[in-house]
Every structure is written in structure tokens, then in C-alpha cells.
C-alpha positions in Angstrom: 287.9 45.4 -14.0 286.5 42.3 -15.6 289.7 40.4 -14.7 289.4 41.4 -11.1 285.8 40.3 -10.9 286.7 36.9 -12.5 289.6 36.5 -10.1 287.4 37.2 -7.1 284.8 34.8 -8.4 287.4 32.1 -8.9 288.9 32.6 -5.4 285.5 32.5 -3.8 284.7 29.2 -5.5 288.1 27.9 -4.5 287.7 29.0 -0.8 284.3 27.3 -0.6 285.8 24.1 -1.8 288.6 24.5 0.7 286.1 24.9 3.4 284.2 21.8 2.3 287.5 19.9 2.3 288.4 21.1 5.8 284.9 20.3 7.1 285.4 16.7 6.2 288.9 16.5 7.7 289.1 14.8 11.1 292.4 16.5 12.1 291.0 20.0 12.7 289.6 21.3 16.0 285.9 21.4 16.8 285.9 25.2 17.1 287.1 25.5 13.5 284.4 23.1 12.3 281.8 25.2 14.1 283.0 28.4 12.4 283.0 26.6 9.0 279.5 25.4 9.4 278.3 28.8 10.5 280.0 30.5 7.6 278.5 28.1 5.1 275.1 28.3 6.7 275.2 32.1 6.8 276.3 32.3 3.1 273.5 30.0 2.0 270.8 31.3 4.3 268.2 33.7 3.0 268.1 35.3 6.4 270.6 38.1 7.0 271.5 40.3 9.9 271.0 43.3 7.7 268.5 42.7 4.8 270.0 42.9 1.3 267.4 45.4 0.0 269.0 48.2 2.1 271.4 49.9 -0.3 275.1 49.2 0.2 274.9 48.2 3.9 272.8 45.2 3.1 275.4 43.7 0.9 278.3 45.0 3.0 277.4 42.7 6.0 277.8 39.7 3.7 281.2 41.0 2.6 282.3 41.4 6.2 280.7 38.6 8.2 281.5 35.7 5.9 285.2 36.5 5.5 285.4 37.1 9.3 283.9 33.7 10.0 286.3 32.0 7.5 289.3 33.8 9.0 288.3 32.7 12.5 288.0 29.1 11.4 291.4 29.3 9.6 292.9 30.8 12.8 292.7 27.5 14.7 293.7 25.1 11.8 297.3 24.0 11.6 299.0 25.5 8.5 300.0 22.1 7.0 296.4 20.9 7.0 295.3 24.1 5.3 298.0 23.8 2.7 297.1 20.1 2.1 293.4 21.0 1.5 294.3 23.9 -0.8 296.6 21.6 -2.9 293.8 19.0 -3.1 291.3 21.6 -4.2 293.6 23.1 -6.8 294.3 19.6 -8.3 290.5 18.9 -8.6 289.6 22.5 -9.5 292.0 22.8 -12.5 
């Protein structure tokens, strides 16, 4: 169980760094940049659609909305740019 939590924590940090790398890339479409900025802003914002103090549902919206926004931003990005940013992040991250 602890290994799974560590892996999720590692992957989350890695994906945040990939998003930051993609945000600074000039080759991606504007719609992807908009989704990236919204995902980062929603993740860092203290304001949620469903407040976190509501048991289970409050945290569940973060687990659904943020990956959905990240997935939508990845949908419009060419695969070679995404692979290039992941390689860059893994080199810096390790």
C-alpha cells in the first residue's frame, strides 16, 4: 500500500512538471494552454466546486476534475511534443 501511495505521489509531481514544461512550449495549441492553466489554477485554488469538508465527495471532485482537465489538454497536444517534455522532466527529475 505504501509503495502505491509513493508511486502516485511521484507520478503526480512528474505530471505537474510536465504541465509546466508544456505551458512554456510555443508549439502547442492555445486550447491546450487554456486547459493547462485552468487545471493548475484549480489545483492550487482554495475554492472548490464541492467543498473538501464534505466527506468523500469533497475530495472526489478534485480526483475527477483535475485529471479530466489534464486529459483534455493532452488531447490536443501532438504526441512527439508530449514525449519530448516527459523526457526533459525525467532527466531533470531523476
